[in-house]
C-alpha positions in Angstrom: 104.5 81.9 98.9 108.3 82.4 98.6 111.3 81.5 100.8 113.7 84.4 101.5 117.2 84.8 102.9 117.9 86.6 106.1 117.6 90.4 105.4 120.5 91.2 107.8 123.2 88.7 107.0 122.0 86.9 103.8 122.1 83.4 105.4 119.4 80.9 104.4 120.1 78.8 107.5 117.3 79.3 110.0 115.3 77.4 112.6 111.5 77.5 113.2 110.7 79.7 116.1 106.9 79.7 115.8 105.1 77.3 113.4 102.4 78.7 111.1 98.9 79.1 112.7 97.2 79.8 109.3 95.5 77.1 107.3 97.5 76.2 104.2 96.4 77.9 101.0 94.3 80.4 103.0 93.0 83.3 100.8 89.6 84.3 102.1 89.7 87.7 103.9 93.4 88.3 103.1 93.0 92.0 102.6 91.0 92.5 105.8 94.0 91.0 107.7 96.2 93.8 106.3 94.2 96.6 108.0 96.2 98.7 110.5 93.5 98.0 113.1 93.4 94.2 112.3 92.8 92.1 115.4 94.3 88.9 113.8 96.7 88.5 116.7 98.4 85.1 116.7 97.5 84.3 113.1 100.7 84.1 111.1 102.8 82.1 108.7 105.9 80.3 109.9 108.3 82.6 111.9 111.9 81.6 111.9 115.2 82.7 113.5 118.4 83.1 111.6 121.0 80.6 112.9 123.8 83.0 111.8 122.8 86.4 113.2 119.6 85.8 115.1 117.2 88.0 113.1 113.5 86.8 113.4 111.3 86.9 110.3 108.5 85.2 108.5 109.6 82.5 106.1 108.1 81.7 103.8 105.8 84.6 103.2 103.5 85.7 100.4 105.2 87.0 97.3 106.0 90.7 97.4 103.5 91.6 94.6 100.7 89.8 96.4 101.5 91.6 99.7 101.7 95.0 97.9 98.3 94.3 96.3 96.7 93.8 99.7 98.1 97.1 101.0 96.9 98.9 97.8 93.4 97.6 98.2 92.9 97.6 101.9 90.3 100.0 103.5 90.4 100.7 107.2 87.6 102.9 108.4 88.2 102.0 112.1 91.5 103.8 112.1 89.6 107.1 111.5 87.7 106.5 114.8 91.1 105.9 116.6 92.5 109.2 115.3 92.6 110.9 118.7 94.9 108.3 120.1 97.2 108.7 117.2 97.2 112.5 117.4 98.3 112.3 121.1 100.9 109.6 120.3 102.4 111.6 117.4 102.5 114.9 119.3 104.4 113.2 122.1 106.7 111.2 119.8 107.6 114.1 117.6 109.3 116.0 120.4 112.4 113.7 120.8 112.8 113.8 117.0 112.8 117.6 117.0 115.4 117.7 119.8 117.8 116.0 117.4 117.3 118.6 114.7 119.2 121.9 114.3 117.2 125.1 115.1 116.1 125.8 111.5 112.3 125.4 111.3 112.5 124.8 107.6 112.8 121.0 107.7 111.4 118.8 105.0 110.0 115.5 106.1 108.9 112.3 104.4 106.6 109.9 106.3 106.8 106.4 104.7 103.5 104.5 105.1 101.7 107.7 106.2 98.2 106.1 105.9 95.5 108.8 106.4 98.1 111.4 107.3 97.7 111.9 111.0 101.5 112.4 111.6 101.7 114.7 108.6 99.1 117.0 110.1 101.0 117.1 113.5 104.3 117.8 111.7 102.7 120.6 109.6 101.3 122.2 112.8 104.9 122.3 114.1 106.2 124.1 111.0 107.5 121.1 108.9 107.1 120.8 105.2 105.6 117.3 105.5 105.2 114.8 102.6 103.9 111.2 102.7 104.1 108.0 100.7 101.2 105.5 101.1 100.3 102.3 99.1 96.7 102.2 100.2 94.6 103.9 97.6 91.8 104.6 100.1 94.1 106.0 102.7 96.1 108.1 100.2 92.8 109.6 98.9 91.6 110.2 102.5 94.9 112.1 103.3 94.8 114.2 100.1 91.2 115.2 100.8 92.6 117.0 103.9 95.0 118.9 101.7 98.0 116.9 102.7 101.0 116.2 100.4 100.6 112.4 99.9 102.0 110.4 97.0 100.3 107.0 96.3 102.8 104.2 96.1 105.9 102.9 97.8 109.6 104.1 98.0 110.3 101.5 95.3 108.0 103.1 92.7 107.5 106.8 93.4 111.1 107.8 92.2 111.8 110.7 94.5 114.8 113.0 94.0 118.1 112.2 95.7 119.0 114.1 99.0 115.6 115.9 99.0 114.6 115.3 102.7 115.9 116.3 106.1 114.0 113.5 107.9 112.3 110.2 107.0 109.9 108.6 109.4 108.5 105.0 109.5 105.9 104.6 112.2 105.0 100.9 112.6 106.1 100.3 109.1 109.4 98.5 108.8 108.0 95.2 110.1 105.6 95.1 107.1 108.3 95.4 104.4 109.4 92.4 102.3 112.9 93.9 102.1 113.7 96.3 104.9 117.4 96.7 104.0 116.5 97.8 100.4 114.0 100.3 101.9 116.6 101.7 104.3 119.1 102.1 101.5 116.6 104.0 99.4 115.9 106.2 102.5 119.6 106.8 102.7 119.6 108.0 99.1 116.7 110.4 99.7 118.1 112.0 102.8 120.4 115.0 102.8 123.9 114.7 104.4 123.4 114.5 108.1 119.7 113.7 107.6 117.8 111.7 110.2 115.7 108.6 109.9 113.2 107.7 112.7 111.8 104.1 112.9 109.2 102.9 115.4 108.6 99.2 115.6 108.1 96.2 118.0 110.8 94.7 120.1 111.0 90.9 119.8 113.5 90.8 122.6 111.5 92.8 125.1 110.5 91.3 128.4 106.9 91.1 127.4 107.7 89.3 124.1 109.9 86.8 125.9 107.3 86.2 128.6 104.4 85.7 126.2 106.3 83.7 123.6 103.9 82.4 120.9 101.1 84.4 122.6 102.8 87.8 122.0 100.0 89.7 120.1 102.3 91.2 117.5 102.9 87.8 115.9 100.6 88.5 112.9 100.5 87.7 109.2 101.2 91.2 108.1 104.4 91.5 110.2 107.3 90.0 108.2 110.3 91.1 110.4 110.7 91.2 114.1 113.5 93.5 115.2 115.2 94.2 118.5 117.4 97.2 119.2 120.5 95.2 118.2 119.0 93.8 115.0 117.6 97.2 113.9 121.0 98.8 114.7 122.6 96.2 112.5 120.4 96.7 109.5 120.6 100.5 109.9 124.4 100.3 110.0 124.4 98.0 106.9 122.4 100.7 105.0 124.9 103.4 105.9 123.3 104.9 109.0 124.7 105.6 112.5 122.2 105.1 115.3 122.2 108.1 117.7 119.4 107.3 120.0 116.9 104.5 120.9 114.0 105.0 123.2 111.0 103.0 124.5 107.8 104.6 123.2 104.3 103.4 123.8 101.1 105.0 122.4 97.8 106.5 123.3 94.6 104.5 122.5 90.9 105.1 123.1 89.5 102.8 125.8 86.7 101.7 123.5 89.2 100.6 120.9 91.6 99.1 123.4 89.1 96.7 124.9 88.3 95.3 121.4 92.0 94.2 121.2 91.2 91.6 123.9 88.7 89.8 121.6 91.2 87.4 120.0 92.1 86.2 123.5 88.7 86.2 125.1 85.4 87.3 123.4 83.6 87.1 126.7 86.0 89.4 128.5 86.0 91.8 125.5 82.2 92.1 125.5 82.0 92.6 129.2 84.7 95.3 129.1 83.1 97.0 126.2 79.8 97.3 128.0 81.5 98.6 131.2 83.5 101.2 129.3 80.4 102.4 127.4 78.3 102.5 130.6 80.9 104.6 132.3 81.1 107.0 129.3 84.8 106.3 128.8 84.6 104.8 125.3 86.4 107.8 123.7 88.9 108.5 126.5 92.5 108.1 125.2 94.9 106.6 127.7 98.7 106.0 127.5 99.8 102.4 127.0 103.4 101.3 127.3 104.1 97.6 127.8 107.8 98.0 126.9 107.6 96.1 123.6 107.6 99.2 121.3 110.7 101.3 120.6 111.9 104.1 118.3 115.4 104.3 116.7 116.9 107.6 115.5 119.8 107.3 113.0 121.8 109.7 110.8 123.2 109.6 107.3 126.8 110.3 107.9 128.8 107.5 106.4 129.3 105.5 103.2 126.8 102.6 102.9 128.2 99.1 103.1 128.4 97.2 99.7 125.4 94.9 98.8 
């Protein structure tokens, strides 16, 4: 474990917001808790709030190399079953991104944390030259087996060329990073002048998050930073970006998968709902879910980044 300074303002003065709910020294099952489809809701290390700027983050958290190892080794076969929900989500979420692009149809895109490449497939269907970066060896192999352009690794170690992309996307990724500001500055370097970055994450200041408090399901071990629109705007500005748009965006999920998400809160209700959904033949039906606690930020590279 290591203690870190606030990623937005650099202060080390923080207060505990939510105490750790994990046993000290816990190691068993670490990698399983880093699956995209993990249901380890409410299981997390100490979450703090910066007294200087208000950013919410996990402190201390596991060392960066240990976290990276987990993401490299994790296997998540359940995410394949949930593919239809992600297809519908990405088809809808790509539209507002395209509306911000000039009418060129020759755009080059990099999806950071692309996993098995669902978003890359959707972007390719729409005429993009789509590339992905993914730390999970299993997920990267899965994506490449479909003929997708996926590089195994992270932005820190794949050494891509400067100003080589028109768009960079991070879908449910920035909250997992040990140093979001460094990742955004690397994204700035990789984008062409006027290039666009698109970031989708949870909103710690949403009505639902405030209402649920410590029971908010996105409080999880693998989530290290909890942004709001103002905090994300601040860290994007510090990396050199100008925010042009922020929108609430939910997602589509299969009913069969959705009811399993209830299990951490009530196994009895989850089992009953699973039986009902199966009996009605609705297990594979994808439905839109938007509880107001997920949002997407769009920002451009059009100014000089702030000094470190």
